[in-house]
C-alpha positions as CSV (number, residue, x, y, z in Angstrom):
1,M,-28.3,-15.7,9.9
2,M,-26.8,-13.9,6.9
3,A,-27.4,-10.3,5.9
4,P,-29.7,-9.8,2.9
5,G,-27.8,-10.2,-0.4
6,S,-25.0,-12.3,1.2
7,Q,-23.6,-15.2,-0.6
8,T,-21.7,-18.3,0.4
9,K,-19.7,-20.7,-1.7
10,P,-19.0,-24.4,-0.9
11,G,-17.1,-24.7,2.4
12,G,-19.2,-21.9,4.0
13,V,-16.9,-19.0,3.1
14,L,-19.0,-15.8,3.2
15,L,-18.3,-13.6,0.2
16,A,-19.9,-10.4,1.4
17,A,-22.1,-9.4,4.4
18,V,-22.5,-6.9,7.1
19,F,-22.5,-8.6,10.4
20,A,-25.9,-10.2,11.1
21,P,-26.2,-10.8,14.9
22,K,-26.7,-14.3,16.2
23,R,-28.4,-15.3,19.5
24,E,-28.4,-12.4,22.0
25,T,-25.5,-10.5,20.3
26,T,-26.6,-7.2,18.9
27,A,-24.9,-5.2,16.2
28,K,-24.1,-2.5,18.8
29,Q,-22.1,-5.1,20.8
30,M,-20.1,-5.9,17.7
31,E,-18.3,-3.3,15.7
32,P,-21.2,-1.6,14.0
33,Q,-21.3,-1.7,10.2
34,R,-18.0,-3.7,10.0
35,E,-18.3,-5.7,6.8
36,L,-17.4,-9.4,7.2
37,I,-16.1,-11.6,4.4
38,W,-16.6,-14.7,6.5
39,Q,-18.5,-15.8,9.6
40,G,-18.9,-19.3,11.1
41,V,-19.4,-21.2,14.3
42,N,-16.9,-23.6,15.8
43,N,-17.7,-26.9,17.4
44,E,-17.9,-25.2,20.8
45,G,-20.6,-22.8,19.5
46,V,-18.3,-19.8,19.4
47,T,-19.0,-17.3,16.6
48,C,-15.9,-16.7,14.4
49,C,-15.5,-13.6,12.2
50,I,-13.1,-12.3,9.6
51,A,-13.6,-8.6,8.8
52,R,-13.1,-7.5,5.2
53,D,-10.9,-4.5,6.0
54,Q,-8.6,-6.5,8.3
55,W,-8.2,-9.3,5.8
56,E,-7.4,-6.9,3.0
57,R,-4.8,-5.1,5.1
58,H,-3.1,-8.4,5.8
59,V,-3.2,-9.5,2.2
60,A,-1.5,-6.2,1.2
61,K,1.2,-6.9,3.9
62,R,1.5,-10.6,3.1
63,P,0.4,-11.3,-0.5
64,E,1.1,-15.0,-0.1
65,I,-2.1,-15.3,2.0
66,A,-4.4,-13.9,-0.7
67,D,-5.8,-17.4,-1.6
68,A,-5.9,-18.6,2.0
69,L,-9.3,-17.3,3.1
70,E,-10.9,-20.7,3.2
71,L,-7.9,-22.2,5.0
72,T,-8.1,-19.4,7.5
73,A,-11.8,-20.0,8.1
74,R,-11.1,-23.7,8.6
75,A,-8.4,-22.9,11.2
76,M,-10.9,-20.7,13.0
77,V,-13.6,-23.4,13.3
78,A,-11.5,-26.6,13.4
79,P,-7.9,-25.9,14.2
80,E,-5.5,-28.8,14.4
81,T,-3.5,-27.1,17.2
82,V,-4.3,-24.2,19.6
83,E,-1.7,-22.4,21.6
84,P,-1.7,-19.3,23.8
85,D,-0.4,-16.2,22.0
86,K,3.1,-15.5,23.4
87,K,2.6,-11.7,22.8
88,H,-0.5,-11.9,25.2
89,P,0.4,-14.7,27.6
90,V,-2.1,-13.7,30.3
91,D,-5.8,-13.8,29.6
92,E,-7.8,-10.8,30.6
93,P,-11.4,-11.0,32.1
94,G,-13.0,-10.2,28.7
95,R,-10.3,-11.0,26.2
96,K,-8.0,-13.8,25.4
97,F,-5.6,-14.3,22.5
98,R,-4.8,-17.6,20.8
99,V,-2.8,-18.9,17.9
100,L,-4.4,-21.6,15.7
101,F,-2.6,-23.9,13.3
102,V,-4.0,-25.8,10.4
103,R,-2.0,-27.9,7.8
104,A,-1.7,-26.4,4.3
105,E,-2.2,-28.5,1.2
106,G,-1.4,-28.4,-2.5
107,K,1.3,-25.9,-3.5
108,R,1.9,-25.2,0.2
109,E,2.4,-28.8,1.3
110,G,4.9,-28.9,4.1
111,Y,3.6,-25.6,5.6
112,R,1.0,-24.8,8.2
113,L,-1.1,-21.7,8.4
114,R,-0.7,-19.8,11.7
115,V,-3.8,-17.7,12.5
116,S,-3.8,-15.2,15.4
117,V,-7.3,-14.6,16.9
118,K,-8.7,-12.6,19.7
119,H,-11.7,-13.9,21.7
120,V,-13.9,-11.1,23.2
121,R,-16.6,-11.7,25.7
122,Q,-19.8,-9.8,24.8
123,P,-22.1,-8.1,27.4
124,S,-24.4,-11.1,27.0
125,G,-21.6,-13.4,28.1
126,E,-21.1,-14.9,24.7
127,W,-17.5,-15.2,23.4
128,I,-16.8,-14.2,19.8
129,K,-13.5,-15.1,18.0
130,F,-12.1,-12.4,15.7
131,Y,-9.4,-12.9,13.1
132,Q,-6.2,-10.8,13.8
133,S,-3.6,-12.0,11.2
134,C,-2.2,-15.1,9.6
135,W,0.9,-16.3,7.7
136,F,2.5,-19.6,6.6
137,V,5.2,-21.3,8.6
138,R,7.1,-24.5,7.9
139,A,5.5,-27.5,9.4
140,P,7.6,-29.2,12.1
């Protein structure tokens, strides 16, 4: 469910929305009033989110990712590879960190996008995957 006035473009990338809760998740369980630029659901039924403020901070830090929002969204819902995050090697009861990889195309052929995400268990028991950061790395 999208917030009123939200728009999507082909590929499901959300252009603007304030988090609209899904299933039992309430806006209070999520970070209230946090504006999302994308929200989707992966093949395991996990809600995936990219917050506008977090994306914009990372684009300011790494301008090369400015045009990688759709690729980031693709990594979040259908990664080619998933690895534990070496900075957070042990899962906690309500949090786990993962690194997702997806192959880049076009002008970035030969690279992969590395996306760091945090999974947080909500009081309802539902897991939600939040974008943390991303950058391009050479493909092996």
